[in-house]
NUNUVO-657214 format. One record per residue (C-alpha): residue in three letters; z, y, x. Coordinates in nm, 4 decimals, decimal comma, always signed. Layout:
# residues N
<site><code>ALA</code><pz>Z</pz><py>Y</py><px>X</px></site>
...
//
This chain:
# residues 233
<site><code>MET</code><pz>+6,1431</pz><py>+8,1247</py><px>-2,6311</px></site>
<site><code>LYS</code><pz>+6,0909</pz><py>+7,7718</py><px>-2,4816</px></site>
<site><code>THR</code><pz>+5,8514</pz><py>+7,6472</py><px>-2,7327</px></site>
<site><code>PHE</code><pz>+5,6420</pz><py>+7,9643</py><px>-2,6535</px></site>
<site><code>PHE</code><pz>+5,6249</pz><py>+7,8591</py><px>-2,2835</px></site>
<site><code>LYS</code><pz>+5,5388</pz><py>+7,4853</py><px>-2,3404</px></site>
<site><code>LEU</code><pz>+5,2434</pz><py>+7,6250</py><px>-2,5590</px></site>
<site><code>PHE</code><pz>+5,1393</pz><py>+7,8866</py><px>-2,2868</px></site>
<site><code>ALA</code><pz>+5,1367</pz><py>+7,5517</py><px>-2,0157</px></site>
<site><code>TYR</code><pz>+4,9390</pz><py>+7,3390</py><px>-2,2764</px></site>
<site><code>CYS</code><pz>+4,7234</pz><py>+7,6195</py><px>-2,2873</px></site>
<site><code>ILE</code><pz>+4,6447</pz><py>+7,6685</py><px>-1,9066</px></site>
<site><code>ALA</code><pz>+4,6515</pz><py>+7,2441</py><px>-1,8561</px></site>
<site><code>PHE</code><pz>+4,3736</pz><py>+7,2559</py><px>-2,1358</px></site>
<site><code>ILE</code><pz>+4,2092</pz><py>+7,5454</py><px>-1,9628</px></site>
<site><code>ALA</code><pz>+4,1949</pz><py>+7,3752</py><px>-1,6486</px></site>
<site><code>VAL</code><pz>+4,0621</pz><py>+7,0115</py><px>-1,7470</px></site>
<site><code>GLY</code><pz>+3,8162</pz><py>+7,2076</py><px>-1,9582</px></site>
<site><code>THR</code><pz>+3,6909</pz><py>+7,4256</py><px>-1,6845</px></site>
<site><code>ALA</code><pz>+3,7053</pz><py>+7,0858</py><px>-1,4728</px></site>
<site><code>VAL</code><pz>+3,5030</pz><py>+6,9156</py><px>-1,6495</px></site>
<site><code>ALA</code><pz>+3,2676</pz><py>+7,1991</py><px>-1,7531</px></site>
<site><code>PHE</code><pz>+3,1532</pz><py>+7,1666</py><px>-1,3408</px></site>
<site><code>LEU</code><pz>+3,1776</pz><py>+6,7768</py><px>-1,3366</px></site>
<site><code>VAL</code><pz>+2,8634</pz><py>+6,8196</py><px>-1,6467</px></site>
<site><code>TYR</code><pz>+2,6834</pz><py>+7,0769</py><px>-1,4562</px></site>
<site><code>LYS</code><pz>+2,6649</pz><py>+6,8869</py><px>-1,1103</px></site>
<site><code>ILE</code><pz>+2,5645</pz><py>+6,6075</py><px>-1,2772</px></site>
<site><code>LEU</code><pz>+2,2623</pz><py>+6,7695</py><px>-1,4845</px></site>
<site><code>ASN</code><pz>+2,1565</pz><py>+6,9832</py><px>-1,1953</px></site>
<site><code>PHE</code><pz>+2,1524</pz><py>+6,6516</py><px>-1,0337</px></site>
<site><code>GLU</code><pz>+1,9106</pz><py>+6,5290</py><px>-1,2244</px></site>
<site><code>LYS</code><pz>+1,6691</pz><py>+6,8502</py><px>-1,2456</px></site>
<site><code>THR</code><pz>+1,6657</pz><py>+6,8622</py><px>-0,8642</px></site>
<site><code>GLY</code><pz>+1,5372</pz><py>+6,5839</py><px>-0,5482</px></site>
<site><code>GLU</code><pz>+1,5581</pz><py>+6,6013</py><px>-0,2257</px></site>
<site><code>VAL</code><pz>+1,2324</pz><py>+6,5554</py><px>-0,0007</px></site>
<site><code>PRO</code><pz>+1,2269</pz><py>+6,2559</py><px>+0,2026</px></site>
<site><code>ILE</code><pz>+1,0305</pz><py>+6,2284</py><px>+0,5885</px></site>
<site><code>LEU</code><pz>+0,6717</pz><py>+6,1526</py><px>+0,4605</px></site>
<site><code>ILE</code><pz>+0,5048</pz><py>+6,1624</py><px>+0,7857</px></site>
<site><code>GLY</code><pz>+0,3637</pz><py>+5,8203</py><px>+0,9535</px></site>
<site><code>LEU</code><pz>+0,3893</pz><py>+5,6594</py><px>+0,5822</px></site>
<site><code>SER</code><pz>+0,0678</pz><py>+5,5423</py><px>+0,4235</px></site>
<site><code>ILE</code><pz>-0,0142</pz><py>+5,6951</py><px>+0,0921</px></site>
<site><code>THR</code><pz>+0,1275</pz><py>+5,4340</py><px>-0,1015</px></site>
<site><code>GLU</code><pz>+0,4160</pz><py>+5,4321</py><px>+0,0517</px></site>
<site><code>SER</code><pz>+0,4801</pz><py>+5,8212</py><px>+0,0443</px></site>
<site><code>ALA</code><pz>+0,4017</pz><py>+5,7907</py><px>-0,3291</px></site>
<site><code>GLU</code><pz>+0,6133</pz><py>+5,4974</py><px>-0,4342</px></site>
<site><code>MET</code><pz>+0,9291</pz><py>+5,7091</py><px>-0,2326</px></site>
<site><code>LEU</code><pz>+0,8557</pz><py>+6,0530</py><px>-0,4296</px></site>
<site><code>ASN</code><pz>+0,8193</pz><py>+5,9027</py><px>-0,7479</px></site>
<site><code>SER</code><pz>+1,1601</pz><py>+5,7279</py><px>-0,7127</px></site>
<site><code>ARG</code><pz>+1,2853</pz><py>+6,1072</py><px>-0,6402</px></site>
<site><code>LYS</code><pz>+1,1145</pz><py>+6,1439</py><px>-0,9458</px></site>
<site><code>LEU</code><pz>+0,8398</pz><py>+6,3934</py><px>-0,7422</px></site>
<site><code>PHE</code><pz>+0,4829</pz><py>+6,3776</py><px>-0,6493</px></site>
<site><code>LEU</code><pz>+0,2232</pz><py>+6,3239</py><px>-0,4285</px></site>
<site><code>ARG</code><pz>-0,0114</pz><py>+6,5838</py><px>-0,3353</px></site>
<site><code>ILE</code><pz>-0,3031</pz><py>+6,5425</py><px>-0,0917</px></site>
<site><code>GLU</code><pz>-0,4319</pz><py>+6,8609</py><px>+0,0234</px></site>
<site><code>GLY</code><pz>-0,6634</pz><py>+6,7876</py><px>+0,2932</px></site>
<site><code>LYS</code><pz>-0,7481</pz><py>+6,4848</py><px>+0,6063</px></site>
<site><code>ASN</code><pz>-0,7924</pz><py>+6,5507</py><px>+0,9827</px></site>
<site><code>HIS</code><pz>-0,8011</pz><py>+6,3827</py><px>+1,2704</px></site>
<site><code>HIS</code><pz>-0,5063</pz><py>+6,2730</py><px>+1,5197</px></site>
<site><code>ASP</code><pz>-0,4904</pz><py>+6,1134</py><px>+1,8297</px></site>
<site><code>ASP</code><pz>-0,1295</pz><py>+5,8757</py><px>+1,7445</px></site>
<site><code>ILE</code><pz>-0,0886</pz><py>+5,8794</py><px>+1,3855</px></site>
<site><code>LYS</code><pz>-0,3562</pz><py>+5,5688</py><px>+1,2459</px></site>
<site><code>ALA</code><pz>-0,5903</pz><py>+5,6900</py><px>+0,9590</px></site>
<site><code>GLY</code><pz>-0,4649</pz><py>+5,7068</py><px>+0,5915</px></site>
<site><code>SER</code><pz>-0,1263</pz><py>+5,7754</py><px>+0,7053</px></site>
<site><code>ILE</code><pz>+0,0470</pz><py>+6,0832</py><px>+0,6637</px></site>
<site><code>ILE</code><pz>+0,0623</pz><py>+6,3572</py><px>+0,9645</px></site>
<site><code>GLU</code><pz>+0,1706</pz><py>+6,6938</py><px>+0,7561</px></site>
<site><code>GLN</code><pz>+0,3817</pz><py>+6,7676</py><px>+0,4419</px></site>
<site><code>ASN</code><pz>+0,4065</pz><py>+7,1590</py><px>+0,3406</px></site>
<site><code>LEU</code><pz>+0,7875</pz><py>+7,0784</py><px>+0,2228</px></site>
<site><code>LYS</code><pz>+1,0804</pz><py>+7,0122</py><px>+0,4651</px></site>
<site><code>ALA</code><pz>+1,2076</pz><py>+6,6822</py><px>+0,4380</px></site>
<site><code>GLY</code><pz>+1,5667</pz><py>+6,7367</py><px>+0,3141</px></site>
<site><code>GLU</code><pz>+1,4629</pz><py>+7,0713</py><px>+0,0698</px></site>
<site><code>LYS</code><pz>+1,6086</pz><py>+7,0273</py><px>-0,2529</px></site>
<site><code>VAL</code><pz>+1,3108</pz><py>+7,0713</py><px>-0,4668</px></site>
<site><code>ASN</code><pz>+1,3060</pz><py>+7,0624</py><px>-0,9184</px></site>
<site><code>VAL</code><pz>+1,2343</pz><py>+6,7037</py><px>-1,0310</px></site>
<site><code>GLY</code><pz>+0,8170</pz><py>+6,6920</py><px>-1,0956</px></site>
<site><code>THR</code><pz>+0,7545</pz><py>+6,8760</py><px>-0,8373</px></site>
<site><code>GLU</code><pz>+0,4791</pz><py>+6,8093</py><px>-0,6172</px></site>
<site><code>VAL</code><pz>+0,4760</pz><py>+6,7501</py><px>-0,2481</px></site>
<site><code>GLY</code><pz>+0,1489</pz><py>+6,8953</py><px>-0,0666</px></site>
<site><code>VAL</code><pz>+0,0776</pz><py>+6,6383</py><px>+0,2108</px></site>
<site><code>ILE</code><pz>-0,2339</pz><py>+6,6101</py><px>+0,4892</px></site>
<site><code>VAL</code><pz>-0,4158</pz><py>+6,2820</py><px>+0,5717</px></site>
<site><code>SER</code><pz>-0,4991</pz><py>+6,1101</py><px>+0,9020</px></site>
<site><code>LYS</code><pz>-0,8653</pz><py>+6,0309</py><px>+0,9728</px></site>
<site><code>GLY</code><pz>-0,7162</pz><py>+5,8588</py><px>+1,3070</px></site>
<site><code>PRO</code><pz>-0,8601</pz><py>+5,9919</py><px>+1,6079</px></site>
<site><code>GLU</code><pz>-1,2397</pz><py>+6,1732</py><px>+1,6784</px></site>
<site><code>MET</code><pz>-1,4111</pz><py>+5,9823</py><px>+1,7778</px></site>
<site><code>PHE</code><pz>-1,6759</pz><py>+6,0818</py><px>+2,0541</px></site>
<site><code>SER</code><pz>-2,0469</pz><py>+5,9098</py><px>+2,0855</px></site>
<site><code>MET</code><pz>-2,0188</pz><py>+5,8812</py><px>+2,4494</px></site>
<site><code>PRO</code><pz>-2,4274</pz><py>+5,8568</py><px>+2,6773</px></site>
<site><code>SER</code><pz>-2,4711</pz><py>+5,6948</py><px>+2,9761</px></site>
<site><code>PHE</code><pz>-2,4564</pz><py>+5,9544</py><px>+3,2766</px></site>
<site><code>GLU</code><pz>-2,5139</pz><py>+5,7449</py><px>+3,5821</px></site>
<site><code>GLU</code><pz>-2,8101</pz><py>+5,8195</py><px>+3,7911</px></site>
<site><code>GLN</code><pz>-2,8246</pz><py>+6,1368</py><px>+3,6800</px></site>
<site><code>ALA</code><pz>-2,7488</pz><py>+6,4552</py><px>+3,8485</px></site>
<site><code>LEU</code><pz>-2,3930</pz><py>+6,6078</py><px>+3,8128</px></site>
<site><code>LYS</code><pz>-2,5447</pz><py>+6,9417</py><px>+3,6972</px></site>
<site><code>ASP</code><pz>-2,7253</pz><py>+6,7863</py><px>+3,4442</px></site>
<site><code>ALA</code><pz>-2,4339</pz><py>+6,6088</py><px>+3,3249</px></site>
<site><code>LYS</code><pz>-2,2241</pz><py>+6,9060</py><px>+3,2742</px></site>
<site><code>LEU</code><pz>-2,4383</pz><py>+7,0996</py><px>+3,0683</px></site>
<site><code>THR</code><pz>-2,4551</pz><py>+6,7599</py><px>+2,8563</px></site>
<site><code>LEU</code><pz>-2,1434</pz><py>+6,7020</py><px>+2,7597</px></site>
<site><code>LEU</code><pz>-2,0886</pz><py>+7,1204</py><px>+2,7131</px></site>
<site><code>ASN</code><pz>-2,3310</pz><py>+7,0967</py><px>+2,4445</px></site>
<site><code>LEU</code><pz>-2,1844</pz><py>+6,7309</py><px>+2,3041</px></site>
<site><code>GLY</code><pz>-1,8273</pz><py>+6,9889</py><px>+2,3097</px></site>
<site><code>MET</code><pz>-1,6731</pz><py>+6,7429</py><px>+2,5744</px></site>
<site><code>LYS</code><pz>-1,5129</pz><py>+6,8449</py><px>+2,9294</px></site>
<site><code>ILE</code><pz>-1,5010</pz><py>+6,6436</py><px>+3,2633</px></site>
<site><code>ARG</code><pz>-1,0932</pz><py>+6,5585</py><px>+3,3642</px></site>
<site><code>LYS</code><pz>-1,1846</pz><py>+6,4971</py><px>+3,6981</px></site>
<site><code>VAL</code><pz>-1,4990</pz><py>+6,4149</py><px>+3,9682</px></site>
<site><code>THR</code><pz>-1,3990</pz><py>+6,2006</py><px>+4,2759</px></site>
<site><code>TRP</code><pz>-1,6689</pz><py>+6,2657</py><px>+4,5581</px></site>
<site><code>VAL</code><pz>-1,7567</pz><py>+5,9054</py><px>+4,7931</px></site>
<site><code>HIS</code><pz>-2,0115</pz><py>+5,8215</py><px>+5,0160</px></site>
<site><code>SER</code><pz>-2,3089</pz><py>+5,5528</py><px>+4,8895</px></site>
<site><code>ASP</code><pz>-2,5913</pz><py>+5,4541</py><px>+5,0506</px></site>
<site><code>THR</code><pz>-2,7701</pz><py>+5,3834</py><px>+4,7406</px></site>
<site><code>VAL</code><pz>-2,7389</pz><py>+5,6418</py><px>+4,5043</px></site>
<site><code>LYS</code><pz>-2,8468</pz><py>+6,0320</py><px>+4,6054</px></site>
<site><code>LYS</code><pz>-2,6292</pz><py>+6,3470</py><px>+4,6877</px></site>
<site><code>GLY</code><pz>-2,4800</pz><py>+6,4928</py><px>+4,3933</px></site>
<site><code>ARG</code><pz>-2,6072</pz><py>+6,1953</py><px>+4,1390</px></site>
<site><code>ILE</code><pz>-2,3392</pz><py>+5,9833</py><px>+3,9244</px></site>
<site><code>ILE</code><pz>-2,2680</pz><py>+5,6247</py><px>+4,0502</px></site>
<site><code>ALA</code><pz>-1,9884</pz><py>+5,5668</py><px>+3,7555</px></site>
<site><code>GLN</code><pz>-1,8225</pz><py>+5,7188</py><px>+3,4646</px></site>
<site><code>ARG</code><pz>-1,5131</pz><py>+5,6750</py><px>+3,2754</px></site>
<site><code>PRO</code><pz>-1,4708</pz><py>+5,5669</py><px>+2,9650</px></site>
<site><code>LEU</code><pz>-1,8350</pz><py>+5,3766</py><px>+2,9496</px></site>
<site><code>PRO</code><pz>-2,1441</pz><py>+5,4559</py><px>+2,7371</px></site>
<site><code>GLY</code><pz>-2,0192</pz><py>+5,4108</py><px>+2,3275</px></site>
<site><code>ASN</code><pz>-1,8004</pz><py>+5,5149</py><px>+2,0650</px></site>
<site><code>ILE</code><pz>-1,4304</pz><py>+5,6473</py><px>+2,1972</px></site>
<site><code>ALA</code><pz>-1,1560</pz><py>+5,8258</py><px>+2,1332</px></site>
<site><code>SER</code><pz>-1,1443</pz><py>+6,1161</py><px>+2,3866</px></site>
<site><code>ASN</code><pz>-1,3559</pz><py>+6,3980</py><px>+2,4720</px></site>
<site><code>GLU</code><pz>-1,3047</pz><py>+6,4030</py><px>+2,8388</px></site>
<site><code>MET</code><pz>-1,4876</pz><py>+6,2565</py><px>+3,1612</px></site>
<site><code>ASN</code><pz>-1,4370</pz><py>+6,0901</py><px>+3,4829</px></site>
<site><code>PHE</code><pz>-1,7475</pz><py>+6,0936</py><px>+3,6954</px></site>
<site><code>LEU</code><pz>-1,7837</pz><py>+5,9252</py><px>+4,0121</px></site>
<site><code>VAL</code><pz>-2,0237</pz><py>+6,1188</py><px>+4,2269</px></site>
<site><code>SER</code><pz>-2,2197</pz><py>+6,0344</py><px>+4,5191</px></site>
<site><code>LEU</code><pz>-2,1919</pz><py>+6,2049</py><px>+4,8633</px></site>
<site><code>GLY</code><pz>-2,5115</pz><py>+6,0738</py><px>+5,0097</px></site>
<site><code>PRO</code><pz>-2,4886</pz><py>+5,8075</py><px>+5,3183</px></site>
<site><code>TYR</code><pz>-2,2751</pz><py>+5,8310</py><px>+5,5984</px></site>
<site><code>ASP</code><pz>-2,3738</pz><py>+6,0602</py><px>+5,8379</px></site>
<site><code>VAL</code><pz>-2,4879</pz><py>+5,8505</py><px>+6,1338</px></site>
<site><code>SER</code><pz>-2,5860</pz><py>+6,0021</py><px>+6,4844</px></site>
<site><code>TYR</code><pz>-2,7795</pz><py>+5,7996</py><px>+6,7598</px></site>
<site><code>LYS</code><pz>-3,0152</pz><py>+5,8500</py><px>+7,0512</px></site>
<site><code>CYS</code><pz>-3,3621</pz><py>+5,8644</py><px>+6,9015</px></site>
<site><code>PRO</code><pz>-3,5609</pz><py>+5,4897</py><px>+7,0383</px></site>
<site><code>SER</code><pz>-3,8655</pz><py>+5,5208</py><px>+7,1732</px></site>
<site><code>PHE</code><pz>-4,1829</pz><py>+5,4429</py><px>+6,9786</px></site>
<site><code>VAL</code><pz>-4,4404</pz><py>+5,5172</py><px>+7,2294</px></site>
<site><code>ASN</code><pz>-4,6643</pz><py>+5,2166</py><px>+7,3512</px></site>
<site><code>MET</code><pz>-4,4860</pz><py>+5,0224</py><px>+7,0358</px></site>
<site><code>THR</code><pz>-4,7477</pz><py>+4,9041</py><px>+6,7378</px></site>
<site><code>ILE</code><pz>-4,7070</pz><py>+5,0542</py><px>+6,3916</px></site>
<site><code>ASP</code><pz>-4,6072</pz><py>+4,7679</py><px>+6,2611</px></site>
<site><code>ASP</code><pz>-4,3118</pz><py>+4,7145</py><px>+6,4867</px></site>
<site><code>ALA</code><pz>-4,2628</pz><py>+5,0999</py><px>+6,4888</px></site>
<site><code>LYS</code><pz>-4,1774</pz><py>+5,0621</py><px>+6,1065</px></site>
<site><code>ILE</code><pz>-3,9637</pz><py>+4,7853</py><px>+6,1277</px></site>
<site><code>LEU</code><pz>-3,7433</pz><py>+4,9793</py><px>+6,3729</px></site>
<site><code>ALA</code><pz>-3,7476</pz><py>+5,2664</py><px>+6,1455</px></site>
<site><code>LYS</code><pz>-3,6340</pz><py>+5,0807</py><px>+5,8720</px></site>
<site><code>GLU</code><pz>-3,3454</pz><py>+4,9171</py><px>+6,0509</px></site>
<site><code>LEU</code><pz>-3,2386</pz><py>+5,2785</py><px>+6,1859</px></site>
<site><code>GLY</code><pz>-3,2590</pz><py>+5,4025</py><px>+5,8717</px></site>
<site><code>ILE</code><pz>-3,5130</pz><py>+5,7308</py><px>+5,9568</px></site>
<site><code>THR</code><pz>-3,8487</pz><py>+5,8038</py><px>+5,8290</px></site>
<site><code>LEU</code><pz>-4,1689</pz><py>+5,7868</py><px>+6,0135</px></site>
<site><code>ALA</code><pz>-4,4020</pz><py>+6,0545</py><px>+5,9664</px></site>
<site><code>ILE</code><pz>-4,7718</pz><py>+5,9342</py><px>+6,1008</px></site>
<site><code>LYS</code><pz>-5,0682</pz><py>+6,1238</py><px>+6,2584</px></site>
<site><code>LYS</code><pz>-5,4123</pz><py>+6,0032</py><px>+6,3564</px></site>
<site><code>GLN</code><pz>-5,4810</pz><py>+5,6312</py><px>+6,3412</px></site>
<site><code>GLY</code><pz>-5,4776</pz><py>+5,3889</py><px>+6,5968</px></site>
<site><code>SER</code><pz>-5,2951</pz><py>+5,0228</py><px>+6,6525</px></site>
<site><code>ARG</code><pz>-5,0003</pz><py>+5,2092</py><px>+6,8435</px></site>
<site><code>VAL</code><pz>-4,8000</pz><py>+5,4686</py><px>+6,9108</px></site>
<site><code>ILE</code><pz>-4,8847</pz><py>+5,7129</py><px>+7,1565</px></site>
<site><code>PHE</code><pz>-4,6679</pz><py>+5,9789</py><px>+7,1173</px></site>
<site><code>GLN</code><pz>-4,3741</pz><py>+6,0900</py><px>+6,9434</px></site>
<site><code>LYS</code><pz>-4,1259</pz><py>+6,4063</py><px>+6,8245</px></site>
<site><code>PRO</code><pz>-3,8496</pz><py>+6,4475</py><px>+6,8879</px></site>
<site><code>GLU</code><pz>-3,8509</pz><py>+6,2578</py><px>+7,2103</px></site>
<site><code>ALA</code><pz>-3,6931</pz><py>+5,9673</py><px>+7,3002</px></site>
<site><code>GLU</code><pz>-3,3110</pz><py>+5,9995</py><px>+7,4019</px></site>
<site><code>THR</code><pz>-3,3044</pz><py>+6,2923</py><px>+7,1551</px></site>
<site><code>LEU</code><pz>-2,9672</pz><py>+6,2951</py><px>+6,8947</px></site>
<site><code>ILE</code><pz>-3,0614</pz><py>+6,2297</py><px>+6,5793</px></site>
<site><code>SER</code><pz>-2,9192</pz><py>+6,1275</py><px>+6,2190</px></site>
<site><code>LYS</code><pz>-2,9586</pz><py>+5,9006</py><px>+5,9579</px></site>
<site><code>GLY</code><pz>-3,2112</pz><py>+5,9839</py><px>+5,7348</px></site>
<site><code>ASP</code><pz>-3,4276</pz><py>+6,2464</py><px>+6,0036</px></site>
<site><code>ASN</code><pz>-3,7687</pz><py>+6,1988</py><px>+5,9990</px></site>
<site><code>VAL</code><pz>-3,9454</pz><py>+6,1318</py><px>+6,3672</px></site>
<site><code>GLU</code><pz>-4,3310</pz><py>+6,2281</py><px>+6,4081</px></site>
<site><code>ILE</code><pz>-4,5367</pz><py>+5,9576</py><px>+6,5576</px></site>
<site><code>THR</code><pz>-4,9188</pz><py>+6,0234</py><px>+6,6810</px></site>
<site><code>LEU</code><pz>-5,0763</pz><py>+5,7034</py><px>+6,6528</px></site>
<site><code>GLY</code><pz>-5,4046</pz><py>+5,6074</py><px>+6,8760</px></site>
<site><code>ARG</code><pz>-5,4992</pz><py>+5,3244</py><px>+7,0862</px></site>
<site><code>GLY</code><pz>-5,2495</pz><py>+5,3202</py><px>+7,3479</px></site>
<site><code>TRP</code><pz>-5,2253</pz><py>+5,2714</py><px>+7,6878</px></site>
<site><code>GLY</code><pz>-5,4804</pz><py>+5,0642</py><px>+7,8945</px></site>
<site><code>MET</code><pz>-5,7168</pz><py>+5,0807</py><px>+7,6597</px></site>
<site><code>TRP</code><pz>-6,0373</pz><py>+5,2768</py><px>+7,5987</px></site>
<site><code>PHE</code><pz>-5,9767</pz><py>+5,6156</py><px>+7,3669</px></site>
//
């Protein structure tokens, strides 16, 4: 009876050892048949291929796209998640960066804002911000400056500095009556007003609006010329 139990115990031990060995062999063989997908995003094509080859996996380039943050030639997408177990010989598909998309930006300075908007729309670009300021040199509604500057840029958004025209300046209209036409022109230029001249002569004999009337910079003042006071008409 004792001999029987000994043989039975030996059989159980043999079976246990055999099972353990079989499990280890299975794990080893299974490990050899699989590889873990690494993180490829941000790596160059060469770096990605070398990393995959070390795990008995292969690189497959499926396309290229623009990317604002990842430089050209580096991976921006992979079709298999990092850490995923796959069979050896599996191809990992990737999308490669072409770098930031470049836009050819024309010059908009001195253009009307409405015209610039239409041009940007046709170019597939847009306005990010418009800042309005007064200007004595650029007409109202026209662009004073732009950012980014003209040329090839990586952004499709524009910032514009646009003119509100000169500040509104009001004052009492001076008297041009009995001034020579040359003196009247000099004074009008200094005040920023425009003279509308009627008839011919050497001096101003009438004006509209009258002196002391409130006017603004940029207004028109109509003057009539003649020979002036104290002279023969």
